[in-house]
C-alpha positions as CSV (number, residue, x, y, z in Angstrom):
1,M,-5.6,-12.4,19.2
2,L,-4.4,-9.6,16.9
3,K,-7.0,-9.3,14.1
4,I,-6.0,-7.6,10.9
5,A,-8.3,-6.5,8.0
6,F,-7.0,-7.6,4.6
7,E,-8.5,-8.6,1.3
8,N,-6.8,-9.2,-2.1
9,D,-8.9,-6.3,-3.5
10,Y,-6.7,-3.9,-1.4
11,V,-4.2,-4.4,-4.2
12,Y,-5.6,-2.3,-7.0
13,P,-3.8,-2.3,-10.4
14,L,-2.2,0.9,-11.3
15,E,0.0,2.0,-14.3
16,K,3.6,1.0,-13.9
17,N,5.0,4.4,-12.9
18,H,2.2,5.5,-10.6
19,R,3.7,7.2,-7.5
20,F,1.4,5.3,-5.1
21,P,3.2,2.0,-3.9
22,M,0.1,-0.2,-4.2
23,V,2.3,-3.3,-4.0
24,K,2.9,-2.7,-0.3
25,Y,-0.6,-4.1,0.5
26,E,0.5,-7.4,-1.0
27,L,4.0,-7.4,0.5
28,I,3.1,-6.5,4.1
29,P,0.9,-9.6,4.8
30,E,3.4,-11.8,2.9
31,Q,6.2,-10.5,5.2
32,L,4.2,-11.0,8.4
33,L,3.3,-14.5,7.5
34,R,6.8,-15.5,6.2
35,E,8.5,-14.3,9.4
36,G,5.9,-15.8,11.7
37,T,4.6,-12.6,13.2
38,C,1.2,-13.6,12.0
39,T,-0.7,-16.7,10.8
40,D,-3.7,-16.9,8.5
41,E,-5.9,-16.9,11.6
42,N,-4.9,-13.3,12.3
43,F,-6.4,-12.0,9.1
44,F,-10.0,-11.4,8.3
45,I,-11.8,-10.4,5.1
46,P,-13.7,-7.2,5.7
47,K,-17.3,-6.6,4.6
48,L,-18.4,-3.6,2.6
49,V,-19.3,-0.7,4.7
50,S,-23.0,0.0,4.7
51,D,-24.4,3.2,3.1
52,D,-25.9,4.2,6.4
53,H,-22.5,4.1,8.1
54,V,-20.9,6.1,5.4
55,L,-23.6,8.8,5.6
56,L,-22.9,9.4,9.2
57,T,-19.7,11.2,7.9
58,H,-20.0,11.9,4.2
59,E,-22.4,14.0,2.2
60,K,-25.1,11.9,0.5
61,S,-24.7,13.7,-2.9
62,Y,-20.9,13.2,-2.9
63,F,-21.2,9.5,-1.9
64,S,-23.8,8.8,-4.6
65,R,-21.7,10.4,-7.3
66,L,-18.7,8.5,-6.1
67,C,-20.5,5.2,-6.3
68,E,-22.1,6.0,-9.6
69,L,-18.7,7.1,-11.1
70,S,-20.3,10.5,-11.9
71,L,-17.8,12.8,-10.1
72,S,-16.7,15.6,-12.3
73,K,-13.2,15.7,-13.8
74,K,-12.5,18.6,-11.4
75,E,-13.5,16.3,-8.4
76,Q,-11.7,13.3,-9.7
77,R,-8.3,15.0,-10.4
78,P,-7.3,15.6,-6.8
79,I,-8.0,12.0,-5.9
80,G,-5.1,10.8,-8.0
81,F,-6.4,7.3,-8.9
82,P,-8.2,6.3,-12.2
83,M,-11.8,5.9,-11.1
84,S,-13.6,2.6,-11.5
85,K,-16.3,0.5,-9.7
86,E,-13.4,-1.8,-8.4
87,L,-11.7,1.2,-6.9
88,V,-14.9,2.3,-5.1
89,T,-15.5,-1.3,-3.9
90,R,-11.9,-1.4,-2.5
91,E,-12.5,1.9,-0.6
92,K,-15.8,0.5,0.9
93,K,-14.0,-2.6,2.0
94,I,-11.2,-0.6,3.7
95,V,-13.7,1.4,5.6
96,G,-15.7,-1.7,6.5
97,G,-12.5,-3.3,7.7
98,T,-11.8,-0.4,10.0
99,I,-15.3,-0.5,11.5
100,E,-15.0,-4.3,12.0
101,C,-11.6,-3.7,13.6
102,C,-13.2,-1.6,16.3
103,N,-15.1,-4.6,17.6
104,F,-11.9,-6.7,17.8
105,S,-10.2,-3.7,19.6
106,M,-12.8,-3.7,22.3
107,S,-12.3,-7.4,22.8
108,Y,-8.5,-7.7,22.5
109,G,-7.2,-4.2,23.0
110,V,-5.9,-3.6,19.5
111,S,-6.7,-4.3,15.9
112,M,-5.2,-3.3,12.6
113,N,-6.1,-2.6,9.0
114,I,-3.4,-3.3,6.3
115,A,-4.7,-0.3,4.5
116,G,-6.8,2.7,5.6
117,G,-5.7,6.0,7.1
118,T,-7.6,7.8,4.3
119,H,-7.4,11.1,6.2
120,H,-7.6,13.5,3.2
121,A,-11.2,12.5,2.5
122,F,-13.5,15.4,3.5
123,H,-17.2,15.3,4.2
124,N,-18.0,16.2,0.6
125,R,-14.9,15.4,-1.5
126,G,-11.8,13.3,-1.8
127,E,-8.2,14.0,-2.5
128,A,-4.7,12.6,-2.3
129,F,-5.6,8.9,-2.8
130,C,-8.5,9.2,-0.3
131,M,-12.2,9.0,-1.1
132,L,-13.9,7.8,2.1
133,N,-12.3,8.6,5.5
134,D,-12.1,5.2,7.2
135,Q,-11.3,6.3,10.7
136,A,-13.7,9.2,10.7
137,V,-16.5,6.9,9.6
138,A,-15.6,4.3,12.2
139,A,-15.4,7.0,14.9
140,N,-18.9,8.2,14.1
141,V,-20.2,4.7,14.1
142,L,-18.8,4.1,17.6
143,I,-20.3,7.3,18.9
144,H,-23.7,6.6,17.4
145,E,-23.9,2.9,18.2
146,I,-21.8,2.0,21.2
147,N,-23.2,3.4,24.5
148,Y,-20.0,3.5,26.4
149,V,-18.0,5.2,23.7
150,N,-18.6,8.9,24.3
151,K,-15.2,10.3,23.4
152,V,-12.8,9.3,20.7
153,L,-9.2,10.4,20.1
154,I,-7.7,10.3,16.6
155,I,-3.9,10.3,16.7
156,D,-2.6,11.1,13.2
157,L,1.2,10.7,12.8
158,D,1.3,10.6,9.1
159,V,3.7,13.2,7.7
160,H,0.8,15.0,6.0
161,Q,-1.8,16.7,8.1
162,G,-5.1,14.9,8.4
163,N,-7.0,17.8,6.8
164,G,-10.1,15.8,5.9
165,T,-10.4,14.4,9.5
166,A,-9.8,17.8,11.0
167,S,-12.5,19.4,8.9
168,I,-15.0,16.6,9.5
169,F,-14.8,16.9,13.3
170,N,-14.2,20.7,13.4
171,D,-17.3,21.2,15.6
172,Q,-17.6,17.8,17.2
173,E,-16.7,17.8,20.9
174,K,-16.8,14.1,21.2
175,V,-13.9,13.6,18.8
176,F,-10.4,15.0,19.5
177,T,-8.2,15.3,16.4
178,L,-4.4,15.3,16.8
179,S,-2.0,15.7,13.9
180,F,1.8,15.8,13.9
181,H,3.0,16.7,10.4
182,G,5.5,18.4,8.2
183,K,5.1,22.2,8.2
184,N,6.2,22.6,4.6
185,N,4.4,19.6,3.2
186,Y,1.0,18.8,1.6
187,P,-1.6,20.0,2.3
188,F,-0.3,23.5,1.8
189,R,-3.5,24.9,3.1
190,K,-3.9,23.3,6.5
191,E,-7.2,22.7,8.4
192,E,-7.4,23.2,12.1
193,S,-7.2,20.1,14.2
194,D,-7.9,20.1,18.0
195,F,-4.1,19.8,18.3
196,D,-1.6,20.4,15.5
197,L,2.1,20.2,15.8
198,E,4.2,21.2,12.7
199,F,7.7,20.0,12.2
200,E,10.4,21.7,10.2
201,D,12.1,19.8,7.3
202,N,14.6,17.1,8.4
203,T,13.3,16.9,12.0
204,N,15.2,14.0,13.5
205,D,14.3,11.1,15.8
206,S,15.1,12.8,19.1
207,M,13.2,16.1,18.4
208,Y,10.2,14.2,17.1
209,L,10.0,11.8,20.0
210,E,10.6,14.5,22.5
211,K,7.5,16.4,21.3
212,L,5.4,13.2,21.1
213,K,6.3,12.1,24.6
214,K,5.6,15.6,25.9
215,H,2.2,16.2,24.4
216,L,0.4,12.9,23.8
217,P,0.2,11.8,27.5
218,Q,-1.2,15.2,28.4
219,I,-3.9,15.0,25.8
220,I,-4.9,11.5,26.8
221,Q,-5.0,12.5,30.5
222,K,-7.1,15.7,29.8
223,F,-9.5,14.3,27.2
224,E,-9.9,10.8,28.7
225,P,-10.9,9.0,25.4
226,D,-12.9,5.8,25.5
227,F,-11.4,4.7,22.2
228,I,-8.3,5.7,20.2
229,F,-7.6,5.5,16.4
230,Y,-4.0,5.7,15.3
231,L,-2.9,6.5,11.8
232,S,0.7,5.2,11.7
233,G,2.0,6.6,8.4
234,V,5.6,5.7,7.7
235,D,6.2,8.6,5.3
236,V,8.0,10.3,8.2
237,L,11.2,8.4,7.1
238,S,14.1,10.4,5.9
239,N,14.1,8.8,2.5
240,D,10.4,9.2,1.8
241,K,9.7,10.7,-1.6
242,L,6.6,12.7,-0.4
243,G,7.7,13.5,3.1
244,K,10.4,16.0,4.3
245,L,11.1,14.8,7.8
246,G,14.2,12.9,8.9
247,L,13.2,9.9,11.0
248,S,15.1,6.7,10.9
249,L,13.6,3.2,10.8
250,E,14.4,2.9,14.5
251,G,12.9,6.3,15.3
252,C,9.7,5.4,13.5
253,K,9.6,2.1,15.4
254,E,10.1,3.9,18.7
255,R,7.2,6.3,17.8
256,D,4.9,3.3,17.3
257,N,6.2,1.6,20.4
258,Y,5.5,4.7,22.5
259,V,1.9,5.2,21.2
260,L,1.0,1.5,21.5
261,R,2.4,1.1,25.1
262,L,0.6,4.3,26.2
263,C,-2.7,3.0,24.9
264,K,-2.1,-0.4,26.6
265,E,-1.1,1.2,29.9
266,N,-4.2,3.4,29.9
267,N,-6.4,0.4,28.9
268,I,-7.9,2.2,26.0
269,P,-9.0,0.2,22.9
270,L,-6.9,1.0,19.9
271,Q,-7.5,0.7,16.1
272,I,-4.5,1.2,13.7
273,S,-4.6,2.1,10.0
274,M,-1.4,2.2,8.0
275,G,-1.5,5.5,6.2
276,G,1.2,6.7,3.9
277,G,4.7,5.4,3.0
278,Y,6.4,6.5,-0.2
279,S,10.1,5.7,0.5
280,S,12.4,5.4,-2.5
281,N,13.4,2.0,-1.0
282,L,10.4,-0.3,-1.0
283,R,12.0,-2.5,1.6
284,D,12.0,0.4,4.1
285,I,8.3,0.9,3.6
286,I,7.6,-2.8,4.3
287,E,9.9,-2.9,7.2
288,A,8.5,0.2,8.8
289,H,4.9,-1.0,8.4
290,A,5.8,-4.5,9.6
291,N,7.4,-3.0,12.8
292,T,3.9,-1.7,13.7
293,F,2.4,-5.2,13.5
294,R,5.3,-6.7,15.4
295,L,5.0,-4.2,18.2
296,A,1.2,-4.8,18.4
297,Q,1.9,-8.6,18.9
298,E,4.7,-7.9,21.4
299,I,2.8,-5.3,23.5
300,F,-0.7,-6.6,23.5
301,F,-0.3,-10.4,23.2
């Protein structure tokens, strides 16, 4: 069964004109239930991540200041959200959800988090709507606690480079970080992933998919991961307000289809977090994200 982490707290109230489309976390599960892709049984309410699990990845001082709401204004500004206890609790639940997803992935082949993909969170700081790096924390938990998980691959196909993830695992041989992203997009100072591929503005479906189908199988074959995390950001769409690529809805769906089928064919457990999506058309954001869930049901179940 496809298990999906979701809790009403994922929908955090923001001022009306905030550029982050928080409402998508409410609309995605509604869409999946309405169309029959999922039932209530598919969803689970995540637990808060434990401090010990967070501290496998994040600096203790930073985490303490985040929880105590004592980050300096200089530290808060890049995060982009108004800080509150509720926001920090939300972040802890998202990370907890991704960790719990891993257990379901090992049982059923795949699991998903309605939110997550907080790849701009570094070891000792947050930025760009990310405070705790959910997939990085979960990867470290697997490596430390699951005997047969010795190598983890993180596939980051959000339009923005996973700079926090790349930095966290910069000297970690057990985790391979892959990032496909816009060359001329945030972050403007890139980190070094194990494999980075930068796309020019307006890259279309065929160019993007050609590169994906060339490089991803080679990396999986060479690295031989025991577990894969996939950040399936839909800000690759041509009408995304914060992205500069040129993918269509069908191209984005084919990207997901290829990644999911490759993991299934190689019998590698897969956890998926949603990542970014800032299209000027909210329907496109929901449709693109919903496609990922539809494909997971189709391919794995």
